C-alpha positions as CSV (number, residue, x, y, z in Angstrom):
1,X,-4.4,41.7,-1.6
2,X,-0.8,40.2,-1.6
3,X,-0.6,36.6,-2.8
4,X,1.7,34.0,-1.6
5,X,2.3,30.8,-3.2
6,X,3.5,27.7,-1.3
7,X,5.0,24.5,-2.2
8,X,4.0,22.0,0.1
9,X,4.5,17.9,0.6
10,X,2.2,15.8,-0.9
11,X,1.2,14.6,2.8
12,X,0.9,18.2,4.1
13,X,-1.4,18.9,1.1
14,X,-3.5,15.7,1.3
15,X,-4.1,16.5,5.4
16,X,-4.8,19.9,4.7
17,X,-7.3,18.9,2.1
18,X,-8.9,16.3,4.2
19,X,-9.6,18.9,7.1
20,X,-11.0,21.7,4.5
21,X,-13.6,18.7,3.3
22,X,-14.6,18.4,6.6
23,X,-15.1,21.6,7.9
24,X,-16.7,22.6,4.3
25,X,-14.1,24.8,3.4
26,X,-11.6,25.5,0.6
27,X,-7.9,24.3,1.2
28,X,-7.0,28.6,0.8
29,X,-9.6,29.7,3.1
30,X,-8.5,26.6,6.1
31,X,-4.7,28.1,5.3
32,X,-5.7,31.7,6.0
33,X,-7.5,30.6,9.3
34,X,-4.7,28.6,10.4
35,X,-2.1,31.4,9.7
36,X,-4.6,33.6,11.3
37,X,-5.0,31.4,14.5
38,X,-1.2,31.4,14.2
39,X,-0.4,34.8,14.3
40,X,-3.0,35.3,17.1
41,X,-1.2,32.8,19.0
42,X,2.1,34.1,18.0
43,X,0.9,37.7,19.4
44,X,-0.6,36.3,22.5
45,X,2.7,34.5,23.2
46,X,4.8,37.7,22.6
47,X,2.4,39.4,24.8
48,X,2.8,37.3,28.0
49,X,6.6,37.3,27.4
50,X,6.6,41.0,27.4
51,X,4.1,41.2,30.6
52,X,6.6,38.5,32.2
53,X,9.5,40.6,31.4
54,X,7.8,43.9,32.4
55,X,6.8,42.0,35.9
56,X,10.5,40.7,36.8
57,X,11.8,44.2,35.7
58,X,9.2,46.1,38.3
59,X,10.4,43.1,40.9
60,X,13.8,44.3,40.5
61,X,13.1,47.9,40.3
62,X,11.0,47.7,43.5
63,X,13.9,45.7,45.1
64,X,16.1,48.5,44.2
65,X,13.6,51.0,45.4
66,X,13.4,49.1,48.8
67,X,17.2,49.1,49.4
68,X,17.7,52.9,48.4
69,X,15.2,53.7,51.2
70,X,17.0,51.4,53.7
71,X,20.3,53.5,52.9
72,X,18.6,56.8,52.7
73,X,17.0,55.7,56.3
74,X,20.7,54.5,57.3
75,X,22.2,57.8,56.1
76,X,20.0,59.9,57.8
77,X,20.4,57.9,61.1
78,X,24.3,58.3,60.5
79,X,23.8,62.3,59.8
80,X,21.7,63.2,62.9
81,X,24.6,60.9,64.9
82,X,27.2,63.1,63.2
83,X,25.3,66.3,63.6
84,X,24.6,65.3,67.7
85,X,28.5,64.7,68.0
86,X,29.3,67.7,66.4
87,X,27.1,69.7,68.5
88,X,28.7,67.9,71.4
89,X,32.4,68.6,70.3
90,X,31.4,72.2,69.8
91,X,30.4,72.5,73.4
92,X,33.3,71.0,74.7
93,X,35.5,73.2,72.7
94,X,33.5,76.1,74.0
95,X,34.1,74.7,77.5
96,X,37.7,74.2,77.2
97,X,38.3,77.9,75.3
98,X,36.7,79.1,78.8
99,X,38.7,77.1,81.0
100,X,41.7,78.3,79.3
101,X,40.5,81.8,79.7
102,X,40.0,81.5,83.2
103,X,43.6,79.8,83.8
104,X,45.2,82.8,81.9
105,X,43.6,85.0,83.8
106,X,44.5,83.2,87.3
107,X,48.3,82.8,85.8
108,X,48.1,86.4,85.0
109,X,47.0,87.7,88.6
110,X,49.5,85.4,90.2
111,X,52.6,86.7,88.3
112,X,54.8,88.8,89.9
113,X,55.6,91.6,87.5
114,X,59.3,91.9,86.7
115,X,61.2,94.9,85.9
116,X,63.7,95.0,83.3
117,X,67.1,95.9,84.6
118,X,69.8,96.6,82.4
119,X,73.2,95.7,83.2
120,X,76.3,96.9,81.9
121,X,79.2,94.9,80.8
């Protein structure tokens, strides 16, 4: 087992000795218990910090996900609108082509054919 040597101020050593006597243990055992309890507390605090950080990260990710879903819905609505407008414009274009074709036919029917004649100078 690794060994650690400590230099403590006299007042700290006296206080540790007093607590060890009250508990009926040796000072080294008391120090081991205090280190063990301190490490346990540090682990719990670290775990709590990690949980809090994960909760905050999850919250931010959920907000981002919600915003993405809203944007996706808006994009789908806009896409449907654009597709509808494109369909309407295509139908109008087809209608205009038919009308132009009819007008061309009408003009062709009403034109008087002119025979070309050669003029000599």
